[in-house]
C-alpha positions in Angstrom: -35.5 0.9 -9.1 -34.0 2.5 -12.2 -36.5 3.6 -15.2 -37.4 0.8 -17.3 -36.2 -1.9 -14.9 -37.7 -4.6 -13.0 -37.4 -5.4 -9.2 -36.7 -8.8 -10.0 -34.0 -8.2 -12.7 -30.8 -7.0 -10.5 -32.6 -9.9 -7.6 -32.3 -12.4 -11.1 -28.8 -11.0 -11.7 -27.7 -11.2 -8.1 -28.2 -14.8 -7.7 -26.9 -15.7 -11.1 -23.6 -14.0 -10.5 -23.2 -15.2 -7.0 -23.7 -18.8 -7.9 -21.4 -18.2 -11.0 -18.6 -16.9 -8.5 -18.8 -20.1 -6.5 -18.0 -22.2 -9.3 -16.1 -19.6 -11.6 -12.9 -22.6 -11.6 -15.8 -24.0 -13.9 -17.6 -21.6 -15.6 -14.4 -18.7 -17.1 -16.4 -15.7 -17.8 -18.6 -14.3 -15.1 -17.9 -10.9 -16.0 -15.9 -8.3 -18.3 -13.6 -6.4 -16.6 -12.9 -2.4 -18.0 -9.8 -0.5 -16.5 -9.6 3.5 -17.8 -6.3 4.2 -17.9 -5.4 7.9 -18.5 -1.9 9.0 -20.4 0.5 8.4 -18.1 2.4 11.2 -17.9 -1.2 13.0 -17.0 -2.1 10.5 -14.3 -2.5 10.9 -10.4 -1.2 14.8 -10.3 -2.3 15.3 -6.8 -0.2 12.0 -5.7 3.4 14.1 -4.9 5.9 11.5 -4.6 8.8 10.4 -6.3 8.5 8.6 -9.8 5.0 9.0 -9.9 4.6 7.6 -13.2 6.5 4.7 -12.3 3.9 4.4 -9.3 1.4 4.7 -11.4 2.2 1.7 -13.5 3.0 -0.7 -10.4 -0.7 0.1 -8.9 -1.7 -0.8 -12.3 0.2 -3.8 -12.5 -1.1 -4.8 -9.3 -5.0 -4.1 -9.9 -4.8 -6.0 -12.9 -3.0 -8.8 -11.3 -5.7 -8.9 -8.6 -8.5 -9.3 -11.2 -6.7 -11.9 -13.0 -5.9 -13.7 -9.9 -9.9 -14.2 -9.2 -10.5 -15.6 -12.4 -13.5 -14.0 -13.0 -13.4 -13.0 -16.3 -11.6 -10.9 -19.4 -9.3 -8.0 -18.6 -9.4 -4.9 -21.0 -7.3 -1.9 -20.2 -8.8 1.1 -22.4 -6.5 4.1 -22.7 -5.3 6.9 -25.2 -1.3 5.9 -24.3 0.4 3.9 -26.3 2.9 2.9 -23.4 -0.6 2.0 -21.5 -1.0 -0.8 -24.7 2.3 -1.8 -24.5 2.1 -2.6 -20.4 -1.6 -4.4 -21.4 0.8 -6.8 -23.8 3.5 -7.7 -21.4 0.5 -8.3 -18.4 -1.6 -10.7 -21.1 -4.8 -8.6 -21.1 -7.2 -6.8 -23.8 -6.3 -3.2 -25.0 -8.4 -0.8 -26.2 -7.4 2.4 -27.4 -9.3 5.5 -26.7 -9.2 9.1 -26.4 -12.6 10.0 -25.0 -13.4 10.7 -21.5 -13.3 8.1 -18.9 -17.1 7.3 -18.5 -17.2 7.3 -22.5 -14.7 5.0 -23.0 -16.1 2.4 -20.5 -19.2 2.7 -22.2 -17.4 2.0 -26.0 -15.5 -1.0 -24.3 -18.5 -2.8 -22.6 -19.8 -6.1 -24.4 -23.1 -8.1 -23.5 -23.3 -9.1 -20.3 -22.1 -8.3 -16.7 -19.4 -5.7 -17.1 -17.2 -4.4 -14.3 -15.3 -0.9 -14.2 -12.3 -0.8 -12.4 -10.3 1.7 -11.6 -6.8 0.9 -12.0 -5.4 2.5 -9.1 -6.0 -0.2 -6.3 -2.8 -1.6 -5.0 -4.8 -3.0 -1.6 -7.5 -5.3 -3.8 -6.8 -9.0 -3.5 -8.5 -11.4 -5.1 -10.7 -12.7 -2.5 -12.3 -9.2 -1.9 -13.2 -8.9 -5.0 -14.8 -12.3 -5.1 -16.7 -11.3 -2.2 -17.7 -8.0 -4.0 -19.0 -9.9 -6.8 -21.1 -12.2 -5.4 -23.0 -9.7 -4.3 -23.2 -7.3 -7.5 -25.1 -5.7 -9.4 -23.7 -2.5 -7.5 -20.3 -0.1 -7.2 -18.6 0.3 -4.1 -18.0 3.3 -3.0 -14.5 4.5 -2.1 -12.6 5.1 1.3 -14.3 8.8 1.6 -17.6 7.4 0.4 -18.1 9.8 -2.5 -16.3 8.6 -5.0 -16.4 5.3 -6.8 -13.4 2.4 -6.8 -15.7 -0.2 -8.8 -18.9 -0.7 -10.6 -20.7 -3.6 -11.4 -23.8 -4.4 -14.0 -25.1 -5.3 -17.1 -25.5 -2.8 -19.3 -23.7 -0.3 -17.1 -24.3 3.6 -17.1 -20.7 4.5 -15.7 -21.0 7.8 -14.1 -17.4 8.1 -12.8 -16.0 11.6 -11.3 -17.0 13.9 -8.6 -19.4 12.9 -6.2 -19.8 9.2 -8.2 -21.0 7.6 -5.4 -24.6 9.8 -5.1 -24.8 9.6 -9.0 -25.1 5.4 -9.2 -26.9 6.0 -6.3 -29.4 7.9 -7.8 -29.5 6.0 -11.3 -30.9 3.0 -9.1 -27.2 1.1 -8.7 -26.8 0.6 -4.9 -23.7 0.4 -2.9 -21.7 -2.9 -2.3 -19.9 -3.1 0.9 -16.6 -3.9 0.5 -13.5 -4.8 2.3 -11.0 -1.6 2.8 -8.8 -2.7 0.1 -11.1 -2.8 -2.5 -12.2 0.7 -1.3 -9.0 2.3 -1.0 -8.3 3.7 -4.4 -4.5 6.0 -4.2 -4.7 9.6 -5.4 -2.3 11.4 -2.9 0.3 10.4 -0.6 -2.0 10.0 2.0 -4.0 7.4 -0.1 -0.8 5.9 -0.5 -0.2 5.4 3.1 -3.4 3.9 4.0 -2.9 1.6 0.9 0.4 0.2 2.1 -1.0 -0.3 5.7 -3.5 -2.5 4.5 -0.7 -4.0 2.7 0.3 -3.6 -1.6 0.4 -5.7 -4.3 4.2 -6.8 -5.4 4.8 -4.7 -8.1 4.2 -1.4 -5.6 5.5 -2.8 -2.7 8.6 -3.2 -5.2 8.9 0.4 -6.3 8.8 1.3 -3.0 11.3 -0.6 -2.0 13.2 1.2 -4.2 12.6 4.6 -3.0 14.3 3.9 0.1 14.1 1.1 3.2 12.4 3.8 5.6 9.7 3.9 2.7 9.7 -0.2 2.0 9.1 -0.9 5.7 5.8 0.1 5.8 4.4 -2.2 3.4 2.2 -4.7 5.7 0.3 -7.5 5.3 -2.0 -7.6 2.4 -6.0 -7.5 4.1 -8.6 -8.9 2.1 
C-alpha cells in the first residue's frame, strides 16, 4: 500500500474499471493512454536491423492501432520530434510536444482519471489482450524478462520507467498484472523482434519486415492474445 492511500481505493478502482471495460462500447472514455516516443533517430539504438527508424515507426503504428481497436479511451503521443507529431496526426491521435525525460513527459501529459502509460514498441499487442489487462487495473505489466515494464495503469500514475522499473513500480505499491505474451513483448533488440514475430506482429511491422526480404517476412506468425 502506498503512503496516503487506502486499501479499498484500488479495489474500488478495479471494480469500476472492470465494469467499464465490459461495457466500453457504451462508456467511451475508460482510460487515457499516453505513449512516450523519443526522437526517431535516437530510438532503439540496440536494435541492429536494416532501416531501424522505419521499423520503429511501424511498431508505433501497430501499438497505437491495437489501442484504438480496443476503443477504451483517447490516445496521446508525447515526443520532442516533429516527425512524430506528423505521425500522430496521420494516425488520428493527440500529440504533445515535450523535450523532457520519459517519466517527466508522462507526468505532464496526465489528466484526471485513469491513465495508462504504454511503451510504443509492442508490435504484437492486440486489442483483446489489452482489454484483459485493463479489466485488472490498476497495476503494471512486466516485460518478458520480468525486470522492465511495458505499461502502467493508475489514477495519479507515478511513472518510474527505466532500468529495474518492475521493482520500482512494486516498491511504489502498484501490483504486477498478468498479461499475454504480446503485451509483455517490447522490442529493444533483434532477439526481441524475433520473439514478437513468433507471436505475430501487426500489419505495419509485418509490411516493413516483408520489404526487407521474403525470408524475413515468412517469420510473421498468427497473432496471439
